[in-house]
Every structure is written in structure tokens, then in C-alpha cells.
C-alpha positions, 0 to 999 in steps of 0.5 A: 028653873030651867026646863032643858039639859042645856039650860040647867048646864048654862045656870051652872056656868053662870054661877060660876062665872059670877062667883069668879068675876066677884072675886076678881072685882073685889081684888081690884077693889082692894088694889084701888084702896091700898093706893088710897091708903099710902096716899093718906100716909104721904108715902109716894114710892109705895103709892106708885107701886100700888098704883101700878097694880091697880092700873093693871088690874083696872085694865084686865078687868076691863078686857075681861068686861067686868066693868065699863071702859069709862069706870077704868079711865075715870079711876085710874085718872083719880087715882093718878091725880091723888098720888101726884098730889103727894 
């Protein structure tokens, strides 16, 4: 447990940031799953719209330091390949 006042404040901040990052990460995952869903249904227009949203969320997560840049590059590439295969 934290001993100093500064450490106690820092622990509270860490909890808030972790919750915020978890919410953001789940939104990012939902966006990627939406692309997969539209690809399975062979709906190219909706898949392209979902792809742009997923790319935006992935880029934002990278800027915020939630995910690594290679994770973003890999997933953007895989999603684009799936959409282009329709």
C-alpha cells in the first residue's frame, strides 16, 4: 500500500486511467469486429465504412499509447485485406 500522500494520489490516478483505457480498448475491438461482421455478410459498402472507423480508433489508440504501433499496423493490414477480398 502507498505510504505518502503523493503515492496515494498516484494510485487513484492509475485506477482512473486503467478504466479509461479499458473502455477505449473495448471500443476499438468492437470496431474491428464490425468490419469482420460486414465482411462475412459480403456487404462491401458497410465494410468500408466500418474499416475507416476501425482505422481511426486504432490510430487513436496508438497515439494514446494504449497499443503498440506494430499491433496497429498488423490489424489495419489484415482488415484491409479482408475488405478487399470481397
